[in-house]
A tleap script that builds the chain and sets N, CA, C and O, in Angstrom:
source leaprc.protein.ff14SB
mol = sequence {
  NMET ALA THR ILE LYS ARG ILE GLY PHE PRO
  TYR GLN LEU LEU ILE ALA LEU VAL LEU ALA
  VAL ILE PHE GLY ASN PHE PHE TYR ARG SER
  GLN ILE LEU PHE TYR ASN LEU LEU GLY THR
  VAL TYR SER LEU MET GLN LEU CARG
}
set mol.1.N position { 0.835 -1.203 0.000 }
set mol.1.CA position { 0.000 0.000 0.000 }
set mol.1.C position { 0.876 1.262 0.000 }
set mol.1.O position { 0.612 2.220 -0.726 }
set mol.2.N position { 1.913 1.233 0.826 }
set mol.2.CA position { 2.796 2.398 0.934 }
set mol.2.C position { 3.563 2.613 -0.371 }
set mol.2.O position { 3.750 3.744 -0.819 }
set mol.3.N position { 4.007 1.492 -0.978 }
set mol.3.CA position { 4.764 1.609 -2.229 }
set mol.3.C position { 3.872 2.146 -3.339 }
set mol.3.O position { 4.308 2.956 -4.157 }
set mol.4.N position { 2.617 1.692 -3.367 }
set mol.4.CA position { 1.662 2.168 -4.375 }
set mol.4.C position { 1.437 3.664 -4.190 }
set mol.4.O position { 1.384 4.419 -5.162 }
set mol.5.N position { 1.304 4.088 -2.927 }
set mol.5.CA position { 1.097 5.513 -2.651 }
set mol.5.C position { 2.311 6.320 -3.082 }
set mol.5.O position { 2.176 7.402 -3.653 }
set mol.6.N position { 3.520 5.781 -2.803 }
set mol.6.CA position { 4.747 6.504 -3.124 }
set mol.6.C position { 4.910 6.622 -4.643 }
set mol.6.O position { 5.321 7.668 -5.145 }
set mol.7.N position { 4.588 5.555 -5.367 }
set mol.7.CA position { 4.713 5.581 -6.827 }
set mol.7.C position { 3.551 6.359 -7.442 }
set mol.7.O position { 3.724 7.081 -8.424 }
set mol.8.N position { 2.357 6.201 -6.846 }
set mol.8.CA position { 1.145 6.765 -7.435 }
set mol.8.C position { 0.964 8.253 -7.208 }
set mol.8.O position { 0.090 8.866 -7.822 }
set mol.9.N position { 1.774 8.852 -6.335 }
set mol.9.CA position { 1.564 10.275 -6.029 }
set mol.9.C position { 1.709 11.180 -7.252 }
set mol.9.O position { 0.828 12.004 -7.500 }
set mol.10.N position { 2.800 11.053 -8.028 }
set mol.10.CA position { 2.911 11.911 -9.223 }
set mol.10.C position { 1.760 11.682 -10.195 }
set mol.10.O position { 1.265 12.613 -10.828 }
set mol.11.N position { 1.342 10.406 -10.298 }
set mol.11.CA position { 0.235 10.086 -11.199 }
set mol.11.C position { -1.060 10.710 -10.705 }
set mol.11.O position { -1.868 11.199 -11.495 }
set mol.12.N position { -1.252 10.689 -9.379 }
set mol.12.CA position { -2.439 11.322 -8.797 }
set mol.12.C position { -2.436 12.816 -9.094 }
set mol.12.O position { -3.473 13.395 -9.415 }
set mol.13.N position { -1.270 13.431 -8.987 }
set mol.13.CA position { -1.127 14.859 -9.266 }
set mol.13.C position { -1.445 15.143 -10.736 }
set mol.13.O position { -2.136 16.108 -11.060 }
set mol.14.N position { -0.926 14.279 -11.619 }
set mol.14.CA position { -1.162 14.418 -13.056 }
set mol.14.C position { -2.643 14.263 -13.373 }
set mol.14.O position { -3.207 15.036 -14.148 }
set mol.15.N position { -3.270 13.249 -12.760 }
set mol.15.CA position { -4.702 13.007 -12.974 }
set mol.15.C position { -5.516 14.199 -12.482 }
set mol.15.O position { -6.465 14.625 -13.141 }
set mol.16.N position { -5.140 14.735 -11.319 }
set mol.16.CA position { -5.844 15.893 -10.763 }
set mol.16.C position { -5.715 17.096 -11.704 }
set mol.16.O position { -6.676 17.836 -11.912 }
set mol.17.N position { -4.526 17.280 -12.265 }
set mol.17.CA position { -4.283 18.383 -13.194 }
set mol.17.C position { -5.131 18.226 -14.449 }
set mol.17.O position { -5.752 19.181 -14.914 }
set mol.18.N position { -5.153 16.996 -14.999 }
set mol.18.CA position { -5.940 16.712 -16.204 }
set mol.18.C position { -7.422 16.937 -15.935 }
set mol.18.O position { -8.126 17.531 -16.752 }
set mol.19.N position { -7.894 16.457 -14.778 }
set mol.19.CA position { -9.300 16.643 -14.409 }
set mol.19.C position { -9.629 18.124 -14.268 }
set mol.19.O position { -10.690 18.578 -14.695 }
set mol.20.N position { -8.706 18.873 -13.664 }
set mol.20.CA position { -8.923 20.312 -13.486 }
set mol.20.C position { -9.031 21.007 -14.844 }
set mol.20.O position { -9.884 21.874 -15.037 }
set mol.21.N position { -8.166 20.622 -15.781 }
set mol.21.CA position { -8.196 21.211 -17.127 }
set mol.21.C position { -9.503 20.866 -17.826 }
set mol.21.O position { -10.131 21.725 -18.445 }
set mol.22.N position { -9.916 19.581 -17.722 }
set mol.22.CA position { -11.157 19.137 -18.372 }
set mol.22.C position { -12.357 19.865 -17.781 }
set mol.22.O position { -13.218 20.350 -18.514 }
set mol.23.N position { -12.412 19.941 -16.435 }
set mol.23.CA position { -13.544 20.610 -15.793 }
set mol.23.C position { -13.541 22.106 -16.091 }
set mol.23.O position { -14.601 22.706 -16.270 }
set mol.24.N position { -12.351 22.711 -16.147 }
set mol.24.CA position { -12.245 24.124 -16.478 }
set mol.24.C position { -12.763 24.387 -17.886 }
set mol.24.O position { -13.497 25.346 -18.128 }
set mol.25.N position { -12.363 23.508 -18.817 }
set mol.25.CA position { -12.842 23.595 -20.196 }
set mol.25.C position { -14.353 23.462 -20.244 }
set mol.25.O position { -15.032 24.216 -20.940 }
set mol.26.N position { -14.877 22.487 -19.491 }
set mol.26.CA position { -16.316 22.223 -19.489 }
set mol.26.C position { -17.086 23.425 -18.959 }
set mol.26.O position { -18.085 23.840 -19.548 }
set mol.27.N position { -16.616 23.987 -17.837 }
set mol.27.CA position { -17.302 25.139 -17.246 }
set mol.27.C position { -17.218 26.351 -18.166 }
set mol.27.O position { -18.175 27.117 -18.285 }
set mol.28.N position { -16.067 26.521 -18.818 }
set mol.28.CA position { -15.877 27.640 -19.749 }
set mol.28.C position { -16.852 27.528 -20.918 }
set mol.28.O position { -17.486 28.508 -21.308 }
set mol.29.N position { -16.961 26.317 -21.472 }
set mol.29.CA position { -17.861 26.095 -22.606 }
set mol.29.C position { -19.312 26.238 -22.194 }
set mol.29.O position { -20.113 26.820 -22.926 }
set mol.30.N position { -19.660 25.711 -21.025 }
set mol.30.CA position { -21.047 25.790 -20.567 }
set mol.30.C position { -21.433 27.247 -20.314 }
set mol.30.O position { -22.573 27.646 -20.555 }
set mol.31.N position { -20.472 28.038 -19.824 }
set mol.31.CA position { -20.720 29.460 -19.594 }
set mol.31.C position { -20.992 30.170 -20.919 }
set mol.31.O position { -21.915 30.979 -21.023 }
set mol.32.N position { -20.181 29.859 -21.929 }
set mol.32.CA position { -20.369 30.452 -23.260 }
set mol.32.C position { -21.730 30.050 -23.818 }
set mol.32.O position { -22.456 30.882 -24.361 }
set mol.33.N position { -22.071 28.762 -23.680 }
set mol.33.CA position { -23.369 28.274 -24.158 }
set mol.33.C position { -24.501 28.989 -23.442 }
set mol.33.O position { -25.495 29.373 -24.058 }
set mol.34.N position { -24.341 29.167 -22.124 }
set mol.34.CA position { -25.373 29.830 -21.322 }
set mol.34.C position { -25.578 31.268 -21.788 }
set mol.34.O position { -26.711 31.727 -21.936 }
set mol.35.N position { -24.465 31.976 -22.021 }
set mol.35.CA position { -24.571 33.371 -22.456 }
set mol.35.C position { -25.152 33.466 -23.871 }
set mol.35.O position { -25.898 34.395 -24.177 }
set mol.36.N position { -24.805 32.497 -24.732 }
set mol.36.CA position { -25.378 32.469 -26.084 }
set mol.36.C position { -26.878 32.245 -26.016 }
set mol.36.O position { -27.646 32.899 -26.721 }
set mol.37.N position { -27.290 31.314 -25.162 }
set mol.37.CA position { -28.712 31.016 -24.985 }
set mol.37.C position { -29.438 32.248 -24.462 }
set mol.37.O position { -30.530 32.584 -24.920 }
set mol.38.N position { -28.809 32.920 -23.490 }
set mol.38.CA position { -29.397 34.128 -22.910 }
set mol.38.C position { -29.554 35.208 -23.981 }
set mol.38.O position { -30.576 35.892 -24.041 }
set mol.39.N position { -28.530 35.353 -24.823 }
set mol.39.CA position { -28.572 36.347 -25.892 }
set mol.39.C position { -29.669 36.055 -26.902 }
set mol.39.O position { -30.370 36.967 -27.342 }
set mol.40.N position { -29.824 34.776 -27.274 }
set mol.40.CA position { -30.861 34.416 -28.249 }
set mol.40.C position { -32.244 34.641 -27.666 }
set mol.40.O position { -33.135 35.135 -28.357 }
set mol.41.N position { -32.434 34.284 -26.404 }
set mol.41.CA position { -33.730 34.490 -25.746 }
set mol.41.C position { -34.043 35.983 -25.681 }
set mol.41.O position { -35.173 36.403 -25.931 }
set mol.42.N position { -33.027 36.779 -25.342 }
set mol.42.CA position { -33.208 38.231 -25.247 }
set mol.42.C position { -33.595 38.826 -26.602 }
set mol.42.O position { -34.492 39.664 -26.687 }
set mol.43.N position { -32.908 38.383 -27.657 }
set mol.43.CA position { -33.202 38.897 -29.005 }
set mol.43.C position { -34.596 38.462 -29.455 }
set mol.43.O position { -35.307 39.232 -30.100 }
set mol.44.N position { -34.987 37.236 -29.118 }
set mol.44.CA position { -36.325 36.749 -29.467 }
set mol.44.C position { -37.392 37.566 -28.753 }
set mol.44.O position { -38.435 37.875 -29.329 }
set mol.45.N position { -37.128 37.914 -27.499 }
set mol.45.CA position { -38.084 38.712 -26.731 }
set mol.45.C position { -38.182 40.128 -27.309 }
set mol.45.O position { -39.249 40.741 -27.291 }
set mol.46.N position { -37.066 40.634 -27.816 }
set mol.46.CA position { -37.085 41.981 -28.402 }
set mol.46.C position { -37.815 41.992 -29.739 }
set mol.46.O position { -38.406 43.005 -30.114 }
set mol.47.N position { -37.778 40.861 -30.471 }
set mol.47.CA position { -38.455 40.778 -31.766 }
set mol.47.C position { -39.966 40.846 -31.608 }
set mol.47.O position { -40.662 41.389 -32.466 }
set mol.48.N position { -40.470 40.298 -30.516 }
set mol.48.CA position { -41.925 40.260 -30.317 }
set mol.48.C position { -42.495 41.613 -29.955 }
set mol.48.O position { -43.703 41.741 -29.757 }
savepdb mol mol.pdb
quit
């Protein structure tokens, strides 16, 4: 268990970094999508 932890630490750090990048990308894209949706709804409301 100790040897796995000692070897696995850099990998855990790498995995955490990759996950952080993926989640950051996801939140960034979802924010853009949200603002685009908000803009389209706003423009549709102005058309009426």
